[in-house]
A tleap script that builds the chain and sets N, CA, C and O, in Angstrom:
source leaprc.protein.ff14SB
mol = sequence {
  NMET VAL HIE SER CYS PRO GLN LYS TRP SER
  GLN TRP LEU SER LEU THR GLU PHE TRP TYR
  ASN THR THR PHE HIE SER VAL HIE GLY LEU
  THR PRO ILE GLU ASP LEU TYR GLY TYR PRO
  PRO LYS HIE PHE GLY ILE THR ILE MET ASP
  ALA CYS THR VAL LEU ASP MET GLN GLU TRP
  LEU GLN ASN ARG ASN THR MET LEU GLU HIE
  ILE GLN HIE ASN LEU ASN ARG ALA GLN GLN
  ARG MET LYS HIE GLN SER ASP LYS HIE ARG
  LEU GLU ASP SER CPHE
}
set mol.1.N position { 1.659 -1.811 12.641 }
set mol.1.CA position { 2.551 -2.575 13.671 }
set mol.1.C position { 3.412 -1.941 13.742 }
set mol.1.O position { 4.410 -2.522 14.168 }
set mol.2.N position { 3.589 -0.376 13.382 }
set mol.2.CA position { 4.500 0.332 13.876 }
set mol.2.C position { 2.655 1.018 14.887 }
set mol.2.O position { 2.302 0.173 15.709 }
set mol.3.N position { 2.213 1.596 14.863 }
set mol.3.CA position { 1.164 1.579 16.021 }
set mol.3.C position { 1.659 0.731 16.989 }
set mol.3.O position { 2.368 0.872 17.986 }
set mol.4.N position { 1.192 -0.042 16.527 }
set mol.4.CA position { 0.658 -1.217 18.490 }
set mol.4.C position { 2.549 -1.494 18.667 }
set mol.4.O position { 2.219 -2.516 19.271 }
set mol.5.N position { 3.402 -1.512 18.683 }
set mol.5.CA position { 5.036 -1.652 19.012 }
set mol.5.C position { 5.275 -0.736 18.604 }
set mol.5.O position { 5.718 -0.890 17.466 }
set mol.6.N position { 5.190 1.534 19.287 }
set mol.6.CA position { 6.159 2.048 18.696 }
set mol.6.C position { 7.335 2.076 19.292 }
set mol.6.O position { 7.856 2.992 18.657 }
set mol.7.N position { 8.310 1.655 20.227 }
set mol.7.CA position { 8.756 1.497 20.810 }
set mol.7.C position { 9.565 0.363 20.255 }
set mol.7.O position { 10.694 0.137 20.692 }
set mol.8.N position { 8.964 -0.429 19.209 }
set mol.8.CA position { 10.570 -1.235 19.460 }
set mol.8.C position { 9.470 -2.262 17.818 }
set mol.8.O position { 9.254 -3.469 17.707 }
set mol.9.N position { 9.130 -1.310 17.043 }
set mol.9.CA position { 9.373 -2.436 15.679 }
set mol.9.C position { 10.239 -2.251 15.273 }
set mol.9.O position { 10.057 -2.747 14.161 }
set mol.10.N position { 11.451 -1.778 15.261 }
set mol.10.CA position { 12.387 -1.376 14.463 }
set mol.10.C position { 13.475 -2.370 14.872 }
set mol.10.O position { 14.358 -2.913 14.208 }
set mol.11.N position { 13.214 -2.429 15.894 }
set mol.11.CA position { 14.181 -4.129 15.944 }
set mol.11.C position { 13.694 -5.644 15.704 }
set mol.11.O position { 14.384 -6.638 15.482 }
set mol.12.N position { 12.550 -5.543 15.795 }
set mol.12.CA position { 11.795 -6.872 14.770 }
set mol.12.C position { 11.968 -6.196 12.826 }
set mol.12.O position { 11.904 -7.002 11.899 }
set mol.13.N position { 12.126 -5.046 12.639 }
set mol.13.CA position { 11.787 -5.268 11.219 }
set mol.13.C position { 12.450 -6.674 10.351 }
set mol.13.O position { 11.728 -7.525 9.830 }
set mol.14.N position { 13.629 -6.699 10.332 }
set mol.14.CA position { 14.603 -7.860 9.648 }
set mol.14.C position { 13.203 -9.763 9.346 }
set mol.14.O position { 12.598 -10.561 8.630 }
set mol.15.N position { 13.658 -9.202 10.772 }
set mol.15.CA position { 12.154 -10.360 11.076 }
set mol.15.C position { 11.146 -10.507 10.168 }
set mol.15.O position { 10.876 -11.573 9.614 }
set mol.16.N position { 10.470 -9.267 9.965 }
set mol.16.CA position { 9.485 -9.092 8.771 }
set mol.16.C position { 9.562 -8.913 7.969 }
set mol.16.O position { 8.436 -8.900 7.472 }
set mol.17.N position { 10.541 -8.633 7.039 }
set mol.17.CA position { 11.049 -9.180 5.698 }
set mol.17.C position { 11.074 -10.533 5.278 }
set mol.17.O position { 10.807 -11.035 4.186 }
set mol.18.N position { 11.556 -11.177 6.674 }
set mol.18.CA position { 11.775 -12.603 6.116 }
set mol.18.C position { 10.869 -13.009 6.184 }
set mol.18.O position { 10.692 -13.890 5.343 }
set mol.19.N position { 9.881 -12.788 6.964 }
set mol.19.CA position { 9.054 -14.111 6.945 }
set mol.19.C position { 7.813 -14.038 5.502 }
set mol.19.O position { 7.269 -14.881 4.789 }
set mol.20.N position { 7.790 -12.548 5.610 }
set mol.20.CA position { 7.258 -11.598 3.858 }
set mol.20.C position { 7.751 -12.992 2.806 }
set mol.20.O position { 7.053 -13.766 2.151 }
set mol.21.N position { 9.770 -12.876 3.042 }
set mol.21.CA position { 9.723 -13.144 1.654 }
set mol.21.C position { 10.063 -14.347 2.159 }
set mol.21.O position { 11.275 -14.552 2.107 }
set mol.22.N position { 9.335 -15.328 2.693 }
set mol.22.CA position { 9.400 -17.246 2.762 }
set mol.22.C position { 7.930 -17.468 3.455 }
set mol.22.O position { 7.763 -18.297 4.349 }
set mol.23.N position { 7.034 -16.750 3.015 }
set mol.23.CA position { 5.825 -16.400 3.138 }
set mol.23.C position { 4.774 -17.222 1.035 }
set mol.23.O position { 4.603 -16.696 -0.065 }
set mol.24.N position { 4.498 -18.322 1.501 }
set mol.24.CA position { 4.024 -18.692 0.137 }
set mol.24.C position { 3.126 -17.382 -0.797 }
set mol.24.O position { 2.499 -16.646 -0.035 }
set mol.25.N position { 3.012 -17.064 -2.101 }
set mol.25.CA position { 2.746 -16.292 -2.965 }
set mol.25.C position { 1.519 -16.910 -3.917 }
set mol.25.O position { 1.798 -17.588 -4.906 }
set mol.26.N position { 0.274 -16.649 -3.574 }
set mol.26.CA position { -0.638 -17.796 -4.516 }
set mol.26.C position { -0.516 -16.736 -6.151 }
set mol.26.O position { -1.084 -16.907 -7.230 }
set mol.27.N position { 0.246 -15.904 -5.805 }
set mol.27.CA position { 0.420 -15.409 -7.806 }
set mol.27.C position { 0.603 -16.211 -8.517 }
set mol.27.O position { -0.167 -16.695 -9.346 }
set mol.28.N position { 1.776 -16.487 -8.260 }
set mol.28.CA position { 3.649 -17.380 -8.816 }
set mol.28.C position { 3.568 -18.892 -8.487 }
set mol.28.O position { 3.991 -19.875 -9.095 }
set mol.29.N position { 2.876 -18.753 -7.305 }
set mol.29.CA position { 3.091 -20.311 -6.330 }
set mol.29.C position { 4.000 -20.743 -5.851 }
set mol.29.O position { 4.170 -21.963 -5.862 }
set mol.30.N position { 4.898 -19.891 -5.263 }
set mol.30.CA position { 6.163 -19.674 -5.216 }
set mol.30.C position { 6.018 -18.864 -3.565 }
set mol.30.O position { 5.005 -18.538 -2.946 }
set mol.31.N position { 7.947 -18.680 -3.097 }
set mol.31.CA position { 7.869 -17.661 -2.007 }
set mol.31.C position { 8.926 -16.603 -2.354 }
set mol.31.O position { 10.069 -17.038 -2.209 }
set mol.32.N position { 8.862 -15.489 -2.721 }
set mol.32.CA position { 9.744 -14.471 -2.974 }
set mol.32.C position { 11.227 -14.763 -3.141 }
set mol.32.O position { 11.959 -14.286 -4.008 }
set mol.33.N position { 11.534 -15.553 -2.257 }
set mol.33.CA position { 13.221 -16.277 -2.024 }
set mol.33.C position { 12.691 -17.142 -2.554 }
set mol.33.O position { 12.056 -17.423 -1.538 }
set mol.34.N position { 12.296 -17.977 -3.365 }
set mol.34.CA position { 12.472 -19.765 -4.039 }
set mol.34.C position { 12.226 -18.624 -5.403 }
set mol.34.O position { 12.960 -18.794 -6.377 }
set mol.35.N position { 11.317 -17.611 -5.447 }
set mol.35.CA position { 11.290 -17.733 -7.097 }
set mol.35.C position { 12.057 -16.730 -7.801 }
set mol.35.O position { 12.193 -16.467 -8.996 }
set mol.36.N position { 12.663 -16.094 -6.406 }
set mol.36.CA position { 14.442 -15.168 -7.103 }
set mol.36.C position { 15.580 -15.257 -7.357 }
set mol.36.O position { 16.483 -14.689 -7.971 }
set mol.37.N position { 15.104 -17.134 -6.013 }
set mol.37.CA position { 16.956 -17.369 -5.949 }
set mol.37.C position { 17.443 -19.504 -6.765 }
set mol.37.O position { 18.475 -20.045 -7.164 }
set mol.38.N position { 15.973 -19.944 -6.600 }
set mol.38.CA position { 15.555 -20.729 -7.234 }
set mol.38.C position { 15.188 -22.375 -6.283 }
set mol.38.O position { 14.717 -23.450 -6.654 }
set mol.39.N position { 15.568 -21.979 -5.259 }
set mol.39.CA position { 15.701 -22.999 -3.810 }
set mol.39.C position { 15.153 -22.320 -2.468 }
set mol.39.O position { 15.362 -21.174 -2.069 }
set mol.40.N position { 14.561 -23.115 -2.010 }
set mol.40.CA position { 13.607 -22.830 -0.822 }
set mol.40.C position { 14.959 -22.097 0.493 }
set mol.40.O position { 16.113 -22.525 0.503 }
set mol.41.N position { 14.375 -20.785 1.642 }
set mol.41.CA position { 15.728 -20.328 1.674 }
set mol.41.C position { 15.256 -20.951 3.233 }
set mol.41.O position { 14.143 -21.172 3.711 }
set mol.42.N position { 17.014 -21.164 3.917 }
set mol.42.CA position { 17.260 -21.751 4.123 }
set mol.42.C position { 17.189 -20.823 6.658 }
set mol.42.O position { 18.029 -20.218 7.324 }
set mol.43.N position { 15.737 -21.317 6.970 }
set mol.43.CA position { 15.850 -21.179 8.634 }
set mol.43.C position { 16.724 -20.593 9.561 }
set mol.43.O position { 17.236 -21.297 10.433 }
set mol.44.N position { 17.011 -19.127 9.466 }
set mol.44.CA position { 18.255 -19.349 9.897 }
set mol.44.C position { 18.537 -19.548 12.154 }
set mol.44.O position { 17.409 -19.846 12.547 }
set mol.45.N position { 19.145 -19.504 12.954 }
set mol.45.CA position { 19.863 -19.441 14.467 }
set mol.45.C position { 17.886 -20.194 15.204 }
set mol.45.O position { 16.825 -20.346 14.600 }
set mol.46.N position { 18.160 -20.379 16.250 }
set mol.46.CA position { 17.990 -21.380 17.140 }
set mol.46.C position { 15.722 -21.016 17.248 }
set mol.46.O position { 15.056 -20.028 17.554 }
set mol.47.N position { 15.284 -22.775 16.697 }
set mol.47.CA position { 13.652 -22.925 16.887 }
set mol.47.C position { 13.577 -23.152 18.390 }
set mol.47.O position { 12.977 -22.427 19.183 }
set mol.48.N position { 13.907 -23.679 18.528 }
set mol.48.CA position { 13.270 -24.751 19.543 }
set mol.48.C position { 13.865 -23.789 20.961 }
set mol.48.O position { 15.060 -23.991 21.175 }
set mol.49.N position { 13.281 -22.927 21.799 }
set mol.49.CA position { 13.686 -23.066 22.761 }
set mol.49.C position { 13.945 -24.032 24.412 }
set mol.49.O position { 13.882 -23.943 25.638 }
set mol.50.N position { 14.130 -24.555 23.748 }
set mol.50.CA position { 14.792 -25.593 24.767 }
set mol.50.C position { 15.979 -26.248 25.091 }
set mol.50.O position { 16.478 -26.795 26.074 }
set mol.51.N position { 16.266 -26.002 23.915 }
set mol.51.CA position { 17.434 -26.299 23.162 }
set mol.51.C position { 18.340 -25.221 23.910 }
set mol.51.O position { 19.414 -25.752 24.194 }
set mol.52.N position { 18.275 -23.724 24.382 }
set mol.52.CA position { 18.679 -22.871 24.550 }
set mol.52.C position { 18.438 -22.823 26.536 }
set mol.52.O position { 17.488 -22.593 27.284 }
set mol.53.N position { 19.884 -23.180 26.713 }
set mol.53.CA position { 19.961 -22.867 28.983 }
set mol.53.C position { 20.273 -21.101 28.756 }
set mol.53.O position { 19.596 -20.407 29.514 }
set mol.54.N position { 20.919 -20.568 28.103 }
set mol.54.CA position { 20.787 -19.297 28.142 }
set mol.54.C position { 19.362 -18.600 28.487 }
set mol.54.O position { 18.398 -18.620 27.721 }
set mol.55.N position { 19.382 -18.046 29.625 }
set mol.55.CA position { 17.859 -16.882 30.198 }
set mol.55.C position { 18.077 -16.360 28.783 }
set mol.55.O position { 17.431 -16.841 27.852 }
set mol.56.N position { 18.876 -15.493 28.614 }
set mol.56.CA position { 18.775 -13.838 27.671 }
set mol.56.C position { 18.104 -14.626 26.673 }
set mol.56.O position { 17.139 -14.334 25.967 }
set mol.57.N position { 18.859 -15.788 26.749 }
set mol.57.CA position { 18.698 -16.061 24.725 }
set mol.57.C position { 17.249 -16.728 24.240 }
set mol.57.O position { 16.801 -16.878 23.104 }
set mol.58.N position { 16.539 -17.160 25.890 }
set mol.58.CA position { 15.511 -17.745 25.698 }
set mol.58.C position { 13.855 -16.720 25.551 }
set mol.58.O position { 12.714 -16.870 25.113 }
set mol.59.N position { 14.889 -15.431 26.402 }
set mol.59.CA position { 13.653 -13.896 26.930 }
set mol.59.C position { 13.463 -13.689 25.057 }
set mol.59.O position { 12.352 -13.554 24.545 }
set mol.60.N position { 14.682 -13.700 24.300 }
set mol.60.CA position { 14.792 -13.142 23.469 }
set mol.60.C position { 13.901 -13.679 22.566 }
set mol.60.O position { 13.290 -13.059 21.697 }
set mol.61.N position { 13.826 -15.519 22.941 }
set mol.61.CA position { 13.163 -16.240 21.346 }
set mol.61.C position { 11.428 -16.178 21.891 }
set mol.61.O position { 10.580 -16.597 21.104 }
set mol.62.N position { 11.126 -15.801 22.842 }
set mol.62.CA position { 10.107 -15.553 23.342 }
set mol.62.C position { 9.353 -15.056 22.607 }
set mol.62.O position { 8.476 -15.448 21.837 }
set mol.63.N position { 10.083 -13.432 23.134 }
set mol.63.CA position { 9.582 -12.342 22.870 }
set mol.63.C position { 9.814 -12.131 20.835 }
set mol.63.O position { 9.445 -11.186 20.138 }
set mol.64.N position { 10.514 -13.363 20.434 }
set mol.64.CA position { 10.597 -13.236 18.971 }
set mol.64.C position { 8.897 -13.796 18.038 }
set mol.64.O position { 8.211 -13.242 17.180 }
set mol.65.N position { 8.800 -14.919 18.658 }
set mol.65.CA position { 8.040 -15.918 18.858 }
set mol.65.C position { 6.952 -14.917 18.779 }
set mol.65.O position { 6.189 -15.114 17.833 }
set mol.66.N position { 6.602 -13.606 19.737 }
set mol.66.CA position { 5.166 -12.908 19.854 }
set mol.66.C position { 4.990 -11.941 19.184 }
set mol.66.O position { 3.853 -11.537 18.941 }
set mol.67.N position { 6.735 -10.993 18.463 }
set mol.67.CA position { 6.457 -10.216 17.158 }
set mol.67.C position { 5.832 -11.353 16.120 }
set mol.67.O position { 4.814 -11.412 15.429 }
set mol.68.N position { 6.442 -11.822 16.253 }
set mol.68.CA position { 6.136 -13.667 14.647 }
set mol.68.C position { 5.085 -13.582 14.120 }
set mol.68.O position { 4.740 -13.214 12.997 }
set mol.69.N position { 4.084 -14.274 15.771 }
set mol.69.CA position { 2.771 -14.059 15.941 }
set mol.69.C position { 1.927 -12.698 15.086 }
set mol.69.O position { 0.866 -12.625 14.465 }
set mol.70.N position { 3.098 -11.648 15.458 }
set mol.70.CA position { 1.779 -10.511 15.533 }
set mol.70.C position { 2.235 -9.577 14.065 }
set mol.70.O position { 1.692 -8.580 13.590 }
set mol.71.N position { 3.470 -10.366 13.587 }
set mol.71.CA position { 3.794 -9.886 12.237 }
set mol.71.C position { 2.962 -10.324 11.392 }
set mol.71.O position { 2.485 -9.543 10.569 }
set mol.72.N position { 2.502 -12.045 11.412 }
set mol.72.CA position { 2.368 -12.340 10.444 }
set mol.72.C position { 0.143 -12.354 10.005 }
set mol.72.O position { -0.639 -12.278 9.057 }
set mol.73.N position { 0.175 -12.514 11.579 }
set mol.73.CA position { -1.326 -10.925 12.090 }
set mol.73.C position { -1.346 -9.546 11.228 }
set mol.73.O position { -2.329 -8.925 10.824 }
set mol.74.N position { -0.487 -9.367 11.128 }
set mol.74.CA position { -0.825 -7.890 10.423 }
set mol.74.C position { -0.644 -7.966 9.037 }
set mol.74.O position { -1.718 -7.738 8.479 }
set mol.75.N position { 0.784 -8.319 7.793 }
set mol.75.CA position { 0.575 -8.680 7.211 }
set mol.75.C position { -0.687 -9.678 6.639 }
set mol.75.O position { -0.780 -9.762 5.414 }
set mol.76.N position { -1.406 -10.239 7.256 }
set mol.76.CA position { -2.617 -11.036 6.833 }
set mol.76.C position { -3.818 -10.558 6.318 }
set mol.76.O position { -4.540 -10.913 5.386 }
set mol.77.N position { -3.886 -9.098 7.677 }
set mol.77.CA position { -4.510 -8.973 7.118 }
set mol.77.C position { -4.700 -7.398 6.369 }
set mol.77.O position { -5.556 -6.621 5.946 }
set mol.78.N position { -3.407 -7.548 6.531 }
set mol.78.CA position { -3.335 -6.391 5.301 }
set mol.78.C position { -3.209 -6.858 4.328 }
set mol.78.O position { -3.149 -6.124 3.342 }
set mol.79.N position { -3.099 -8.499 4.160 }
set mol.79.CA position { -3.585 -8.686 2.835 }
set mol.79.C position { -4.824 -8.901 1.887 }
set mol.79.O position { -5.086 -8.775 0.691 }
set mol.80.N position { -5.659 -9.425 3.445 }
set mol.80.CA position { -7.669 -9.241 3.353 }
set mol.80.C position { -8.034 -8.115 2.914 }
set mol.80.O position { -9.126 -7.902 2.387 }
set mol.81.N position { -7.364 -7.493 3.050 }
set mol.81.CA position { -7.802 -5.678 3.015 }
set mol.81.C position { -7.587 -5.445 0.912 }
set mol.81.O position { -8.327 -4.953 0.061 }
set mol.82.N position { -6.433 -5.991 0.863 }
set mol.82.CA position { -6.235 -5.228 -0.888 }
set mol.82.C position { -6.818 -6.732 -1.110 }
set mol.82.O position { -7.623 -6.305 -1.937 }
set mol.83.N position { -7.019 -7.714 -1.090 }
set mol.83.CA position { -8.551 -8.908 -2.151 }
set mol.83.C position { -9.258 -7.904 -1.102 }
set mol.83.O position { -8.586 -7.440 -0.180 }
set mol.84.N position { -10.538 -7.594 -1.245 }
set mol.84.CA position { -11.517 -7.211 -0.119 }
set mol.84.C position { -11.208 -5.882 -1.376 }
set mol.84.O position { -11.885 -5.906 -2.404 }
set mol.85.N position { -10.187 -4.814 -1.179 }
set mol.85.CA position { -10.507 -3.553 -2.560 }
set mol.85.C position { -10.423 -4.151 -3.920 }
set mol.85.O position { -11.457 -4.055 -4.582 }
set mol.86.N position { -9.713 -4.571 -4.311 }
set mol.86.CA position { -8.887 -5.702 -5.631 }
set mol.86.C position { -11.046 -6.122 -5.771 }
set mol.86.O position { -11.818 -5.699 -6.630 }
set mol.87.N position { -11.220 -6.638 -5.103 }
set mol.87.CA position { -12.383 -7.598 -5.566 }
set mol.87.C position { -13.152 -6.617 -5.849 }
set mol.87.O position { -13.678 -6.829 -6.942 }
set mol.88.N position { -13.498 -5.577 -5.366 }
set mol.88.CA position { -14.875 -4.467 -5.141 }
set mol.88.C position { -14.500 -4.410 -7.030 }
set mol.88.O position { -15.268 -4.561 -7.980 }
set mol.89.N position { -13.713 -4.262 -7.010 }
set mol.89.CA position { -13.884 -3.692 -9.232 }
set mol.89.C position { -13.842 -4.854 -10.176 }
set mol.89.O position { -13.950 -4.770 -11.400 }
set mol.90.N position { -13.654 -6.072 -9.400 }
set mol.90.CA position { -14.152 -7.514 -10.265 }
set mol.90.C position { -14.684 -7.917 -10.274 }
set mol.90.O position { -14.872 -8.807 -9.444 }
set mol.91.N position { -15.604 -7.588 -11.438 }
set mol.91.CA position { -16.807 -8.235 -12.958 }
set mol.91.C position { -16.937 -9.662 -12.315 }
set mol.91.O position { -16.146 -9.943 -11.414 }
set mol.92.N position { -18.093 -10.798 -12.799 }
set mol.92.CA position { -18.011 -11.909 -13.201 }
set mol.92.C position { -18.506 -11.491 -13.944 }
set mol.92.O position { -19.527 -10.814 -13.824 }
set mol.93.N position { -17.464 -11.986 -15.793 }
set mol.93.CA position { -18.123 -12.588 -17.683 }
set mol.93.C position { -17.856 -13.546 -17.599 }
set mol.93.O position { -16.838 -14.209 -17.396 }
set mol.94.N position { -19.522 -13.764 -17.880 }
set mol.94.CA position { -19.676 -15.068 -18.806 }
set mol.94.C position { -19.968 -15.163 -20.163 }
set mol.94.O position { -20.845 -14.563 -20.785 }
set mol.95.N position { -18.940 -16.184 -20.667 }
set mol.95.CA position { -19.660 -15.934 -22.425 }
set mol.95.C position { -19.818 -17.101 -22.841 }
set mol.95.O position { -20.275 -17.298 -23.966 }
savepdb mol mol.pdb
quit
């Protein structure tokens, strides 16, 4: 993320953290926020671009959606790499 967006990554760091903390984790079956607080997180801000009439806000929402897709892609790729590395050392035992 830092290498692909060197000028803007810090502006979207909070969105990265929010997306990660609201994403389902297969280990415990919950999102980290649900696991910590006991209830699902509330979404913040405007999510529908059509509801916004301010042009600057529409542009910001469009940039946010683009960055969110980029964040999701990079975090999923990192997760797949970690799983691949972990699976290298896993053995199938049968009893």
